[in-house]
N, C-alpha and C positions, 0 to 999 in steps of 0.2 A: 777324276783327279788329274792334275797336270804333271808334267815331267819334273817340275821343280819340287813338288811335294814328294814325288817318288825318290828324287835325289836325296832329300832330307831324311826320308825314312831309311834309305840304304845306309846313310852315314851314321845314323844314331840307332838303327835297328829297333825302333819302337814306333810302331804304328800309332803312332802316338798322335798323328794328325787328326785323328778322330776321337781322342780322349776316351779310349776304351779299356782302361785298366780294370781287371776283374778282381773281385774280392774272393780270396781263397776260401773255398768251402769244399764241397764234393767229398769223395771217399778217400780216406787215407789207408793204405795197406802197408804192412810191415814186410820187409824183405831184406835179409842180411847178406845176400850173395855179393860177390866181389864187384861185378858190373851189373847190378840190378837196374831195372828201369827207374827213372825218376818220375816221369808222368807217362800215362798210357791210356789209350782207348782200345780195348780188346787186344789185338796183336800189334797195334801201331804204337811203338814206344819211342821215348826220348830218354837217353841215359845221362848220368852225371857228366860223362865225357862230352856229350853234346852240349850240356849246359855251359861248361867251362869254355868250350870253343866259341859258342855264341856270346858269352860274356865278354870276350876280348873285343868284340865289335860293340856290344851294348855299352860298355863303360866309356867308350869314346865320346858319349854324350855328356859326360861329367868332366869338370876340371880335375886334373890328376890329384891336386891337393885335397879336394873334397872327399875323395875316396879313402883318405887316411882317417876320416872320421867314421867310427863304427856304425853310427846310426845311418849315415848316408850310404855306406857300403851295404848294409842290410836292406835298405830301401831299394837300392839298385838290383840286388839279387832277387828280392820279392817281385819287383816289376818284371824282370826277365822270366821268372817262373810263371807269372800270370800270362806273359806273352807266349810262352811255350804251350801253355794250356789252350790259349786262344787259337794258336796255329794248328794244334791237333784237331780242335773242333772244326775249324774251317776246312782242313784237309778232308775230314770225314764228309762234310757237306759237299765239297767239290766232287768227291768220288761218287756220291749218290746222284749228283746232277750231271756227271760225266763232263765236268769242266776241267780243262787242262791248260797248261802254259807250254807251248811248243818251244823247243830249243831256239828256233829262229826268232821267236818273239822275245825271248830272254836276251839273246845277243843284240838284237836291234835296240831294245830298251837300254841295255848297258852301254852301247856305243853312243846313244843320244846323251846319256848322262856324262860320259867321258868328254864329250865335245865342250862342256862347260869348264873343263879343267886342263891344266898343262899336260902334255904327253907324258905318260908313265906315272901320273899322279896316284892312281889307285894301287899300282904295283908297289910304289914307294911306301904308301901308307900301310899296305899289307905287310911289307917287310918290317916296317917300324914297329908294328904291333904284333908281329909274328902270327899273322892271320892269313891262311891260304886264300888266294883270290876266289877260289870256288866257293868258299864260305860266304864271302860278300855276295856273290852271285846267287847263292841259295836264299839269302835274305831278300834280295830283289825279286827272285822268282815267287817267294811267298807273298810279297807285296802285290805283284801282278795278279796272283791267284785271288787275293783278297778283293782287289778292284773288280775283277770279273764277277765274283760272287755278289758284290754290292750292286753292280749294274744289273745283274740278273734278278736279284731278289728285292732290292730297295728302290732302284731308280724309277720303277713304274709307279711307286707310291708318292713320288714327289710332284706336287702340283703347285705352280707358281702363278698367282693372279696378277692382273694389272695393278690392283690396289696395293699389293705387297711390294711390287717393284717401285711404285711411286713413294710409298712410305719409307722404304729402305733408302731410296735416293735422298729424300728430305732429311733423314736422320744421319746419313753417313757421307754424302757427297755434295749437297747443295751449298753449304757454307764454304767448303773448300773451293768449289768452282767459282763462287762469287769473288773470292780473294785472288783467284788466278787471273793472269793477264791473257792466258791462252784459252780460247773457247773450245771446250771439249766436243768431240764428234758425238752427236746424240745416239747414233746407232752403236758406237763402241761403248759408250757409257751404259746403255741399256744392256748390252751383252755382259759387261763386267758386273752389273748389279744382279742379273739373272744367275750368272755363274756363282757369285757369292751366296746368294739365297739358296741355290741348289746345294752347295757344299754344306751350308749350315743345317739344312733340312736332312741331308744324308747323315751328318754327324749326330743329329738328334735321334734319328731312327736306328742308328747302328747299335747303341748299347742295349736297348730292349731286344733287338734281333739276336745279338750274341747271347744274351741271357736265355732266350728261348732255345737256341741251338745247343747251349750247354746242358739244358735239361734233356734234350733229345739224345745227345751223345755224352753221357756221364764220363768224366775223367777221373782216373785214379791217380793219386799222388802218393809216392812211397815215403812214408813218414821217417823211417830210419835213414834213408838215403838223404832226404832233405835236411834232417837234423845234423848229420855228419857234414853236409855241405856248408851250412850256415855257420858252423863252428870252426871252419878252416880259416 
């Protein structure tokens, strides 16, 4: 995945580039304590406070007026809950494979993203939405971890044939190229086609992969905590 996709995911907090929304199932556990977990795998937990903090980022993907509609608000909350479940699963997998994101990698990625915006942009956005900058960076770090896992476990499964490249070009590029007065560079065109095919194949492989990981690392969702949350 390129830095543009990473930038979009940071801004909207939804890995969404890959279309991986999970359907809530799993085990629901009741817990009435004041700051009980919301979701957890063994001792790895995310609390209601964690949810609200992340929701401040997540809801920037929606027009403010739309979140006044109860059905849209509930949809946004459900999407974030599913994202938190997915993050927990991926974190478990990364630990098992000893895959980590170094602080230097995180800072380098963040600086590359900032280059596309005016100076101080993220700080101003963070202040506007009352979101600590470290929370934005935590979302980016999770995205970097996700990408490392995808490269480790899925990239090797992606095979692109000459026939697929030619078919994709015919379906998506040929007509546009014929209308253009600028003759495209064949090598650049082939690279673009291969990158698009690779992305599509990774997206197709992602959902079943996540489903298999979720079976391997069952997630518990606190029913009482979730019920209180959705009624706020």
